[in-house]
N, C-alpha and C positions, 0 to 999 in steps of 0.2 A: 471706249475701247478703240485702240489704234488699229490700223488696217491689218497688221500682222496678228494682233490679238484675235481678230475675227477669223483670219485664215487658219491660225493654229487651232482655234476652237472647232472650226469646221472639220479639220483633219481628224482630230481625236473622236469627234462624234460620228464620223463616217468610218467607224470600225477600226480605229487606230492606224493600221498600215494600209488602209484602202484608199487613202488620199494620195493620188499619184500625179495629178496634173500640177505643173508649176505655174505660178502667177508671175508674170514678168512686168512688174512695176516697182518703183522705189518704195521701200518699206520703212516705216517709222520704228526704230529699235529702241527699247528701253536700255538703261545702263546695266540691268541685271535680268537674268532669265526669270520667267514666270512659270510656276508649276501648273501643269494640266492634269486633272484627275478625271478618269472615266471609270466608274465602278457600279456594280449591281449586286445587291444582296437579296436573295429570295428564300422562300421556305422549301424549295425543292432540294432533294438529296442529290446534289451534283456539285462540282467545284464552283466556288464563288470567286470571281475574278475582278481585280482592280488593275487598270493600266495607268502608269505614270509616265509623263513626258514633260519636256520643258520647251518653251518658246526660244526664239533667237534673242540675242542681245548684242550690244556694242562690244562686250568682252568675250564673245564666243571664240573658242579655240578651234582650229581646223582638225578634221579627222583624217586618219590614214586609211586608205582603201585597201582592198585585197591586192592591188597592183603596186602597193607601197607608194601611193601618191597622196599628198595632203590635199584635202578639198575643204572648202568652206561653203555651206549653203544655209538657207534661212528656213528650212523645214524643221518641224518639231523633232526632237531627239528623245529616245527612250531614257528614262531616269532610273538607273540601276542600283543606286546606293542608298536606298531608304529602308527603314524598318516600319512595317505596316501591321497594324493590329486592329481587331474589332473589339469594342467594349460594350457590354450591356450595362448601362449606368444604373439600372434598377437592381440587378443582382450582384454586380461587380465582376461577373464572369468575363474572361478575355479569351480571344482566339488569335493566333499569330498567322499571318500570311507568309508563304514561302515564294521566293522569286524563282520562276521556271524558265523565263526568257528575259533578256534585258528589258526592263520596264514593265514586265507582266508578273503580277503577284497573285498567287492562288491560295485559297483556303479550302482545305478538305476536312470532311467530317463534321461540318457545322450542322446543328440541329436546332431549329426554332421550336421552343417548347412552351413559352408563356406569352399570352396576349398583353401582359404588363411590360414586356421587355421594351427598352428604348435603346436603340443601337447608335453608336458613334464610331466613325472611322478615325483612327489616329495615324498620322504619317510623321515619323521622326527622321530628320536628316541633320546630322551633326548637332548643333545647339538649337536647331529650329524645330518647331512642332506645329503641325497643322491638324485641324479637327473639322469634322462635319457636324452640322446641327443634329441633335437627337431626333430619331425617327422611330415610329412603331410600324410593324407590318400590318397592313389593313386586314380586315377579317372577312370581307365579301369579295366574290369574283364570279365571273360568268363562265361560259364554256364555248368551245369552237367546234364546228363541223367544217372540215377543210375540203377544198376541191381544186383540181388543176385543169386548165384548159390550154391547149396549144392553138395559137392564133397567128395571123399575119398582121404586120404593122409596118408603118413607114419609118425608115431610119435614114436620115439624110436624103440621098438620091435613090435609095432602094425602097420602092413601095411594097415589096413583098418579103421583108425581113421576117424571120420566124422567131416567135417568142412564146414563153410559157407564162401564164398568169396564175398566181396563187390567191385564192379567195377564201373567206370564211363566212359562214352563216352563223353569227355569234348569238348566243343566248345571254341576255344581260342579267345582272344580279336581280334577285327577286325583292327589290325595295325601291322606293321612290327617292332618287337623288342621293347625295352624299357618297358617291363613288366616282372614281376616275380611272380610265383604262388606257393602256398603251400596248401595242403589239410589237414584238421583236422577232425577226426571222433570220435564221442562219441555214446553211446548206451543208450537206456532206454527200460525197459521191465516190463510187468505186472507179478507179482509173486503171485501165488495162495497159500495163507495161508491155513492151515488145517481148514476145516469146521466141527466143532464139533456139533453134534445134540444138540438142546436146545429148551425149551418150546416155544419160540417166533420165531423159525426158522430164527434167525438173523445171517446173513453171517459175516465172518471176515471182517475187514476193508480193503479198497483198499491199495495195496502196489505196488509202482512203484520204481524200482531200476535203478540207473544210474551208468555208468562205461565207460571204454575205451577198445574197443575190441583188439587193437594192438598198444599201444602207442609208441612202439619202431620203427614202420614203419614211415618213413619221405618221403613223396611224393612231389617232386618239379618239376617245369618246368621253364627253363630260356628262355624267349622270344627272347633274343639277339642271341640265337643259332638257331633260326628258321626264315624261310622266307616264312611263310604261314599264312597270316592274315585270321582269321575266320576259320582256319582248325580244324579238329577234332583229338583228341588223346585219346587212351584207356589206362587207368591206373588202376592197382590194388590198392585200398585204404586201405583195411584191410582184415584180415582173423581171424576167431574165431572158436574154437572147438565147436561143437554142444553139448549143455548140456540142463539141465532142464529149463534154461531161455527161451528156444524156445517152451515151452508148451503153451504159450499164445502169445499175440501180442508183437513183439520184434522190436523196432525201431532202425535204424541207422541214425544218424543226421550228414550230411556231410556239412562242411563249406569250400567252395573254397575261399582262401584268396589271395588278390592281395597285395603284400608286396614290400618293398623297396629293392634295390640292396644289401644294407648292411645286411638287415634281411635275404635275400636269401643266402648270403655268410656265415652268421652265421649258418643257418640250414644245409647248405651243409657240413660245417666242423663238425657239430654235427653228421650228418649221417655217415661221415667217422669214427668218434669215435665209434658210435654204432655198425657199421659193422666191426670194427677192430677185427680180429680173436684172438688177444692176444697172439700170438706165440712169442718165444724169438727172432725171426727174424724180428718182426715188428718194425717200427720206433716208439719210445715212443710218446704218444699223446702230442702235443704242447698245450699251453694255448689257449683257445677259447675266444677271446675278445668279450665281450658283449657291450651294449650301456649304461651302468650305471656307475656312478662314485661317489666318496665321495667329497663333496664340501670342507670339511676341511682337507682331507688328500689325495692328488692326487696319492699317492703311494699305497693306500689301494686297494686290489683286491675285486671287487664286481662281483659275479657270476650270470649268467643268462641273460635274455633279456626281455625288455618291447617292445612289437610288436604293431605297429599301421597299420591297414589294412582295405581295402575295402573288404566286404564279401558278399557272396551269399550262402544262406542256402537251402539245398535240403534234403528231408527225404524219406526214403523207409522203409517198414516194412514187416515182415513175420508173419504168424500164424502157428499153429500146422499142419494145412492142407497142408502147403507148404513143410514140413519136410519129406523127404522120408526115414527117419531112425526111428527105435523104440526108444521111450523115456519113461522111467519109471516115473510114477507120485509119486515122493518121499514123497509128503505131503498129499496124499490121506488119508482120514479117514479110520481106520481099527477098527471094533468093538472089544472090549476087550484089545486093545493096550493102555497102560497107557500114559498119557499126557507127562510124562518125558522121554518116549521112542522115542518121535519124535525129529527130528533135531530142534535146536533152531530157525533156519530160517523158520521153518514151523509154529512157534508159534508167532513170533513177527517180524514186519517189521523193527524194530529198530536194529535188529541183522546185518543188512547191513550197511556198513559205509556211503553210500550215498543213501538215499531213502526218499520218501515222502508218506504220506497216503492220497493222492488225485491225481486225474488225472491232468497232465499239461493241460493248456488251449488249446494247439494245438493237443491234443491226438486224437480227433475224426475228425480232419479236412480232413483226407485222407480216 
């Protein structure tokens, strides 16, 4: 895998748009772009999402920015012109994904019903067709008991940085071996927009922001290495620096995923790559084989993985009363302060890349 292949893979694995740091060294570019796939299918009743993007190439065309300036960069770009569908090759049933954002494809209403089902993701683009290897949803999974702790940590020159640590005391499946677990964590928090006085005392709209607290952390358990059916294990799932997002209710949504052995090996190798120190004495990263291929060109490299898993979702949240540190209310109204002197995120929820102006249906369940 060339150096950009590694960089592109890292970006999509770190939650698609969460890869923001630029690497400043000469890149080896192929003559054509490579497809990057990041997808997860679970048995949960929720939208199933697949992200598609492409690496750079020698033939890449520049993009026009909002300022009508053409720019050319080497970062992965969303791939918006594909047809994506899920196929159960056992029953022949198919489900079509709909594109909701450039490069983001969602499947709604999927219901896993049969343990015999073998799922394949198909991605069509013009005359090209890509497929994933057939996969079954595993039948066993454990459970999670979550906790939050607010702590001090060293960050660069600051020995007293504030952070929150999300942990689980997980109960493992009640069997010996033959299971593989991964945890995925996302966050959702209420953001207080500035409440400007008005004749009708109308508050600003609801703003709920979504993100990933620590996408580079990959937590895995290999049941084949344990001889403790139904035992408990304590794992750190994510850490996040405490900021203004903790001024209101802040959720952490934890999915325990029961995955295949091949998926486990894939994520284990990705974790090794993420944890690589990058010193000159390190072994260069080897290609990380995913489970997608081109039907028309078996030699084409397709980056990423389409993961099929049994899942269990657990949520935990904090409020400002739980935070033992001082947090400045950056969006509080100040008489005499001009509107354009407030941060853009204090004025519009749309300033956040992933946000909605309504509460999710589960928001008040806990």
